[in-house]
N, C-alpha and C positions, 0 to 999 in steps of 0.2 A: 409596322403601323405607328401613327401618332393618335396618342389618346387626349381625350379633351375632358375636364371638368367643367361641368355647367352648374351654376349658381342662380337658384329660381325664386322669385318672391313676386308677391301678389298684392293687392291693394283693394278696397272695397269689392273684393269677390261676391260675397254675399249677396242674395237678392232680397234679403229683407231689409239690410242694413240702410236703403232708402240714400245712398250716397252715388252721385256720379262725378265722375268715369269709374269704370271700373278698368285695372291695371294688372298684366301679367308682364315681366319683365325677366332677363337674364343676362349676367354675363359668363362670358366663357374664356376659356384659357387652357394651353396646353399642360397636361397634367407635371410633366417635368419642370414646367416654369412656375407652378404654385409657390415652393417654397420661398423662392426670390422674392415674389409680390408680395406675398405676407409679412414676409422681415422687412419689405422698405413701409410697408403701410405702418409696422410697429416703431420704426426708426421716426416716422413722422409725426406720429403719434409724442413720442421721446423729444422730438424738437419744440414741441407744443407745451410741453411738461404736463401730459396726458399719462396716466396709468398705463402697462401695457394692457390691461383687461378693460379697459375703457371702451366701450361699445360705440360705433359711429352708428346712427340713426338721424333720419330726417327731421323726426319728432325733438331732437335734443340740440338741434342748430340754435344758438344764441349769439347776442353781439361779440360775448366775450370769446366766442369757439369759431367764430368768421374765418380768423386767417389758417385756422387747422384746416376746414374743410374746404376752402378754396385750395390750399395745398395738396390735399387728397383729390379733389377734381381733376387737377392738374396733371398728379400722378397717374390716374386713370389714362388721360390723352396723351400723357408723354409717353406710355407703355403700350409698345405695338403687340404686345401679347394678350392685351386685354380686351374683349368686345363685347357690345353691349346690344341689346335687342328689347324690344318692348310692344306691346299692343295697348290700344286706348280704344275702350269702350264705352260710348255714351249707353248707360241701361236705361236712360228715357226712353230709348228709341226700339227696344227691344218687344219682340212680340211673338214668344214662344209659343203661344196657342196656335197663331198663323203658320209657325213653321213646324208645329206639332214635333216640339222637342220640351223636355224640362230645363231648367237652370242648370242643373247637374250636366247633364249633355251636352249643354251650349259651353259650359265651363271647359269641358273636355276637348269640344272641339277648337275653343280657343287658346288651351294648352299646345294642342297639335298644331296651330297654327303659327305660334308662338315660335316652337322647336321644330318644325318641320323646315325652315330658313336656316336652320343651323347645322342640325343633323347630314352628315354626307356619310352615305353607305362605305367609303374608302376608308374611313377614322371609325375609331373606338370612343365611347363615352360613358362619363358617370355623372348622373343628374343629381342634383341636391336640391331641396326643397326645405325651405322655413318651415318649422313648426308653427302652425296658427292654431290648429284646433284639435277637436277631440276624432274628427274625421281622418284625420292625418292618415293614419294607416290605410285606409279602405281608399282613399284617394290616390295613393300612391299605387297601390296595386291596381286600380281601375286605369291607371295613368299609363303604366308600364303597357298594359294589355291594349289599349289603344296606340299608342307609337308604335310597338313591335307589330302589331298587327297592318298597321298602314303603311309600314317599312318592309315588311313579309320579312322582319327580322324575328322569326320563331324560334329560333334555338339562341337568341341574346348576343349575338355577335358582335352586333353593332352597339346596343345598349345595354353596357356590363353591368350598370345598377342603377336603381331609384332608392332614394331612401331620404329619410327626413333629419335635418340637422339641427341645431341650436345655432341661432345667427350670432350670440355674442361669443359663441367659439371660432367662427370664420369669418377673416377679416375680408375675405373678396364679396361673400354674400353681404357684409355692411353695406360695400359699396353699391351692392345692386337697390338695396333700400334707399340711400340717398337718391341715386339716380331716378328710381320711380319715384321717390316723395317731389322730386323736382319737377318730374311732369305731371303728376296730381294737383301741386300747387300751381302749376301755367293754367290747367283747366278749370281752376275752382274760382269761382269769386267773391267765397264766405271767410276767406282765410287771407289775411294780411300779416306780414311780418318783412322789415326791412333787411334783416340779416340774411333769410331764405330767398328774398329778391335777388340780392348778391350772388347766392350761388347759383340761380336759375341763369343770371345773365352770364357768370362764368360760364357754363355750360353750352350757352349759344356761341360766345365768341369762340370756344376752344372747338365745337363741333362745324360752326360755319352754318349751323341751321336756326331759322325760328322756334322750331319744336313745336309747331302748333300744325303743322302738315306733314304726310308720310314721305318718307324717304323714299328714294329708288330701292328696290327690293334688295340689289347686293351692295349695299352700303356696308362696308365692313367694321366700321367703328361704332358709331352711333344710329343703329337702325330701328325706326319708328313707324309704328304702321297702324292709321287710325281707322280701326274698323268700322263699316258700316253696312247695314242690314241689306241696303239695296244691291253689295257686291256681291253676296251669297243668294240671293234672288232667284 
């Protein structure tokens, strides 16, 4: 049975941060292909004179590093084993009171929406989430409960594990950060950067999408879902 690793990241997920949109994203890859993928990312770092410990992050993109990030994006699209899915939510449209839910409950619904289109009961999965805050342990436990209950995976056959990791230690998780950052950049008008714009344009070209609307639900490479409240009304 094929086993996959899923690397999840999130941006502006807190109700109180007053920044929209909220994004959840994940890159997934067969576990047996992970070592080769991480090795290739390190080779790209070396090619551009970066140390192996250099963390790939959207916030670290600068004019001097554009060539490196373009190569990293090309590697993602050239590697058929790497797949990405993201959900974009305009927090300004949320009505938790009307839907009789808390923001935390909504957060787990969206995580399930993100992962439910990835998870297949005939495979096994290990899910890794970037450490963001002190609530991480509680969030991981709750997320596992939500996913297992919804997939009837009560004995943990499908979802082998869910755990937190530091993104600086996992190259593929760092790529998730970059792809989420690109979508965040595209959907905000208050951030300007020519270097980052070049990265977004490369993703558009390589994906074949304008990235500003949902893809088909079965899009295997760059799967994007713009969630709207009326979809769940």
